[in-house]
C-alpha positions in Angstrom: 23.2 -9.5 -7.4 21.8 -6.2 -6.0 19.4 -6.1 -3.1 16.6 -5.0 -5.5 17.1 -8.1 -7.7 17.5 -10.5 -4.8 14.3 -9.4 -3.2 12.4 -9.6 -6.5 13.5 -13.2 -7.0 12.6 -14.4 -3.6 9.8 -17.0 -3.6 8.6 -17.5 0.0 6.4 -20.5 0.8 2.7 -19.5 0.7 1.0 -19.1 4.1 -2.2 -21.1 5.0 -4.1 -17.8 4.5 -2.6 -17.3 1.0 -3.5 -20.9 0.1 -7.1 -20.3 1.3 -7.3 -17.1 -0.7 -6.0 -18.9 -3.8 -8.6 -21.6 -3.5 -11.4 -19.0 -3.4 -10.0 -16.8 -6.1 -11.4 -16.2 -9.6 -8.3 -14.4 -10.8 -4.7 -14.8 -9.6 -1.9 -12.4 -10.5 1.6 -13.7 -9.5 4.9 -11.7 -9.7 3.5 -9.6 -12.6 6.0 -7.2 -14.3 5.5 -5.0 -17.3 8.3 -3.0 -19.0 8.0 -0.6 -21.9 11.1 -0.1 -24.0 12.3 3.5 -24.5 15.3 2.5 -26.7 13.7 2.1 -30.1 14.7 -0.6 -32.5 18.0 -2.5 -32.5 20.0 0.1 -34.5 18.8 2.9 -32.2 20.1 1.0 -29.2 23.7 0.9 -30.4 26.2 3.3 -28.7 29.9 3.9 -28.8 31.4 3.6 -25.3 35.1 3.5 -24.6 35.9 2.9 -28.2 33.5 -0.1 -28.4 30.1 -0.6 -29.9 27.6 -1.5 -27.1 23.9 -2.0 -26.9 22.1 0.4 -24.6 18.5 -0.4 -23.5 16.2 1.7 -21.3 12.8 0.7 -20.0 9.8 2.2 -18.2 9.1 -0.2 -15.3 5.3 0.1 -15.2 4.6 -2.9 -13.0 7.1 -4.4 -10.6 6.2 -7.8 -9.1 2.4 -7.3 -8.4 0.6 -10.1 -6.6 -3.2 -10.0 -6.3 -6.0 -12.5 -5.7 -9.5 -11.5 -6.7 -12.3 -13.5 -5.0 -15.5 -14.5 -6.6 -18.3 -11.9 -6.2 -16.1 -9.2 -4.7 -15.2 -5.7 -6.0 -11.4 -5.3 -5.6 -10.5 -1.6 -6.0 -7.0 -0.7 -7.1 -6.0 2.9 -6.1 -3.0 5.1 -6.3 -1.9 8.3 -7.9 -1.5 8.8 -11.7 1.3 6.7 -13.2 1.4 4.1 -10.5 0.5 1.3 -12.9 -3.2 0.7 -12.1 -4.4 0.8 -15.7 -1.4 -1.2 -16.9 -2.4 -4.0 -14.5 -6.0 -3.8 -15.9 -4.9 -4.0 -19.5 -2.5 -6.8 -18.8 -5.1 -8.9 -17.1 -7.4 -8.5 -20.1 -4.7 -9.5 -22.5 -4.4 -6.1 -24.2 -0.8 -5.9 -23.0 1.6 -8.9 -22.8 3.4 -9.2 -19.4 7.1 -9.0 -19.3 7.2 -11.6 -16.5 4.8 -13.3 -14.2 1.6 -15.3 -14.5 -2.1 -14.5 -14.7 -4.6 -17.4 -13.9 -8.3 -17.2 -14.4 -10.4 -19.9 -12.6 -7.2 -21.9 -12.1 -6.1 -21.8 -15.8 -3.1 -19.7 -16.9 -4.2 -17.2 -19.6 -1.3 -14.8 -20.1 0.5 -17.1 -22.5 -2.5 -18.0 -24.7 -3.0 -17.0 -28.3 -5.9 -14.8 -29.5 -7.8 -17.9 -30.6 -7.2 -19.7 -27.3 -8.3 -16.6 -25.4 -11.6 -16.4 -27.2 -13.6 -18.5 -24.6 -12.2 -16.3 -21.8 -13.2 -13.1 -23.7 -16.8 -14.1 -23.1 -16.3 -14.5 -19.4 -14.1 -11.4 -19.0 -15.2 -8.0 -20.2 -13.8 -4.5 -19.8 -15.3 -1.0 -19.3 -12.9 1.7 -20.5 -12.3 5.1 -18.9 -13.4 7.3 -21.8 -16.9 6.6 -23.2 -16.2 9.2 -26.0 -13.3 7.0 -27.4 -14.5 3.4 -26.6 -17.5 3.4 -28.9 -17.0 3.0 -32.7 -18.3 6.3 -34.3 -19.2 4.4 -37.5 -21.5 1.9 -35.8 -25.0 2.5 -34.5 -25.8 1.6 -30.9 -27.7 -1.5 -32.1 -24.6 -2.6 -34.2 -22.3 -1.9 -31.2 -24.4 -4.2 -28.9 -24.9 -6.9 -31.5 -21.2 -7.2 -32.4 -20.0 -9.2 -29.3 -23.1 -11.4 -29.5 -22.4 -12.3 -33.1 -18.7 -13.0 -32.2 -19.3 -15.2 -29.2 -22.6 -16.8 -30.3 -22.2 -17.4 -34.1 -25.1 -20.0 -33.9 -27.6 -17.5 -32.6 -30.4 -16.5 -35.0 -31.3 -12.8 -35.6 -34.5 -12.8 -33.4 -32.5 -14.2 -30.4 -29.8 -11.5 -30.8 -32.4 -8.7 -31.0 -34.1 -10.1 -27.9 -30.8 -10.2 -26.0 -29.9 -6.6 -27.1 -33.2 -5.3 -26.0 -33.0 -7.1 -22.6 -29.5 -5.7 -21.9 -30.5 -2.2 -22.9 -33.4 -2.3 -20.5 -31.2 -3.6 -17.7 -28.9 -0.5 -17.9 -31.8 2.0 -18.4 -31.4 2.5 -22.1 -34.4 3.1 -24.4 -34.3 0.4 -27.2 -35.1 3.3 -29.6 -31.6 4.5 -29.1 -30.4 1.6 -31.2 -30.8 3.5 -34.5 -28.6 6.4 -33.3 -24.8 6.8 -33.2 -22.5 7.3 -30.2 -21.8 11.0 -30.8 -25.5 11.8 -30.3 -25.4 10.9 -26.6 -23.9 12.5 -23.5 -21.0 11.1 -21.6 -23.2 9.3 -19.0 -25.4 7.8 -21.7 -22.4 6.6 -23.7 -21.0 4.9 -20.6 -24.3 3.2 -20.0 -24.0 1.9 -23.6 -20.5 0.7 -22.9 -21.7 -1.1 -19.8 -24.5 -2.7 -21.8 -21.9 -3.9 -24.4 -19.9 -5.5 -21.6 -22.9 -7.2 -20.0 -24.3 -8.4 -23.4 -22.3 -11.7 -23.3 -23.2 -12.4 -19.6 -19.6 -12.2 -18.2 -18.7 -13.2 -14.7 -15.7 -10.9 -14.4 -15.4 -7.2 -15.3 -12.4 -4.9 -15.3 -13.6 -1.3 -14.9 -10.8 1.1 -15.7 -11.8 4.4 -14.1 -15.3 4.1 -15.6 -16.7 7.3 -14.1 -13.7 9.7 -14.0 -14.5 11.3 -17.4 -18.1 12.0 -16.4 -19.8 14.9 -14.6 -20.1 14.5 -10.9 -23.9 14.5 -11.2 -23.8 11.5 -13.5 -21.1 9.5 -11.6 -23.4 8.3 -8.8 -25.9 7.0 -11.4 -23.3 5.0 -13.3 -21.8 3.7 -10.0 -25.2 2.6 -8.8 -25.8 0.9 -12.1 -22.5 -1.1 -11.7 -23.5 -2.1 -8.2 -27.0 -3.2 -9.3 -25.5 -5.3 -12.1 -23.1 -6.9 -9.6 -26.0 -8.0 -7.3 -28.2 -9.2 -10.1 -25.6 -11.0 -12.1 -23.1 -12.1 -9.3 -20.3 -10.2 -11.0 -16.7 -9.9 -9.9 -15.0 -6.5 -10.4 -11.5 -5.3 -10.7 -12.2 -1.6 -10.3 -9.4 0.9 -11.1 -9.8 4.3 -9.6 -8.1 7.3 -8.0 -11.2 8.5 -6.3 -11.2 7.3 -2.6 -14.8 8.3 -2.1 -15.8 5.9 -4.8 -13.7 3.2 -3.2 -15.3 3.6 0.2 -18.8 3.3 -1.4 -18.1 0.6 -3.9 -15.2 -1.6 -2.9 -15.1 -4.9 -1.0 -11.3 -4.8 -0.7 -8.7 -2.3 -1.7 -5.2 -2.6 -3.1 -3.0 0.5 -2.8 -0.3 0.9 -5.5 2.7 3.1 -5.6 5.2 3.2 -8.5 4.2 -0.2 -9.9 4.1 -2.1 -6.6 1.3 -3.0 -4.2 2.0 -1.6 -0.8 -1.2 -2.6 1.1 -4.2 -4.8 0.6 -7.1 -4.7 3.1 -10.9 -4.8 3.3 -12.4 -1.4 2.6 -13.6 -0.9 6.2 -10.2 -1.9 7.7 -8.2 0.3 5.3 -10.3 3.4 6.0 -10.4 2.8 9.7 -6.8 1.7 10.2 -4.4 2.3 7.3 -1.0 0.7 8.0 1.4 1.7 5.2 2.8 5.3 5.4 1.7 6.0 1.8 -1.8 4.8 2.5 -1.9 6.9 5.6 -0.8 10.0 3.6 -3.4 9.2 0.9 -6.3 8.9 3.2 -5.3 11.9 5.3 -6.0 14.0 2.1 -9.7 13.2 2.1 -11.8 16.1 3.5 -13.7 15.0 6.6 -16.4 16.7 8.7 -15.2 15.0 11.8 -12.0 16.2 13.7 -11.0 12.8 15.0 -9.0 12.0 11.9 -5.2 12.8 11.8 -4.1 16.0 10.1 -3.1 16.0 6.5 0.2 14.3 6.0 2.5 16.2 3.6 5.0 14.0 1.9 8.4 15.5 1.0 10.3 14.9 -2.2 9.1 13.9 -5.7 7.7 10.6 -7.0 10.7 8.7 -8.5 10.8 8.0 -12.2 9.7 4.5 -13.3 12.7 4.5 -15.7 15.3 4.4 -12.9 13.6 2.7 -9.9 15.1 3.5 -6.5 16.8 0.6 -4.6 14.9 -1.1 -1.8 11.4 0.2 -1.0 10.3 2.4 -3.9 8.6 4.7 -1.3 11.7 5.2 1.0 12.6 8.6 -0.5 9.4 10.2 0.6 8.7 8.1 3.8 9.3 9.7 7.2 9.9 6.3 8.8 12.5 5.0 6.3 15.8 3.6 7.6 18.9 2.0 6.0 17.1 -1.3 5.5 14.3 0.4 3.6 16.9 1.8 1.2 18.4 -1.6 0.5 15.8 -4.3 0.8 12.4 -4.5 -1.0 9.6 -5.2 1.5 7.4 -8.2 0.8 3.6 -8.2 1.5 3.3 -9.5 5.1 -0.1 -10.7 6.5 -1.2 -9.0 9.7 -3.5 -10.3 12.4 -6.6 -8.7 10.9 -5.8 -10.1 7.4 -4.4 -6.9 6.1 -1.3 -7.4 3.9 1.4 -4.7 4.1 4.7 -4.3 2.4 6.6 -2.1 4.9 9.7 -2.8 7.0 8.5 -0.2 9.6 5.3 -2.1 10.1 7.1 -5.5 10.2 9.6 -4.2 12.8 6.9 -2.5 14.9 8.3 1.0 14.3 4.9 2.1 12.9 
């Protein structure tokens, strides 16, 4: 067995801190992996090799052993560059994608292996806000119909007056004029559409929301308004967020804790203040050094050498070792596991573990 495979199959005993986190967690992700096949159907996979007919399969390894605990009432931000697997994690948590391996537990109950009918009670408790408000609203439905639909699905016993009252209430809560209900999605700006999408998510009174880059498609002038709306909703409704973004300024303003991803793996998890004050992982340090600052007390911009490896053929050992200035032979052979530091930060880095960084 290769070093890569051995490290991925390790199952170390949980620490007291991890047990404490699990007890307080609303959502738990354990050893989550997601692969997408590039090989087509069975006949497309057949190849002649050495005079024999063999089956050749190739995959995109989008998520590679992700472990996360999301605590009640917090906003956990997942950051990383494009293609690192952030949105795949979000969609897998919501059941829009089926995990290849691993488990997802919500409020102590495993949900990744449930059927659509079994998932229905969780759909009411878990809602999602998508990145593109231009694509996430049905163009054939009025805003009123869009907001009524989830209520009719999850509350089939509700009478028409109660549904109308709830729709009006949720529209007011996100700053939408109830008169908008007669109009269609294409009649609104991007910021207005995203408010409608947020209203749709809040209509069924969820406790957990996955927001997949909800402001990246909006004008900068509108982004702050939508972000403030999400923060107000969190305070008023005691919501828990899994917030996917690549904008570090948003993270610093919005997040309770931050998980940094690189090529399908989590390399560092810390509270927002700790991560921005004292990043540990070399990739996190490079990421944060790229933020423009007015002060001169921050380290200079760290330029990483090399290219991001392809998720089709993952490198052995640490997936970041080809671009890391601190990598040694161990980094090339052994996958680092998330280790808890004295301040509660969890870092997957051999250099940090060995005191070289």
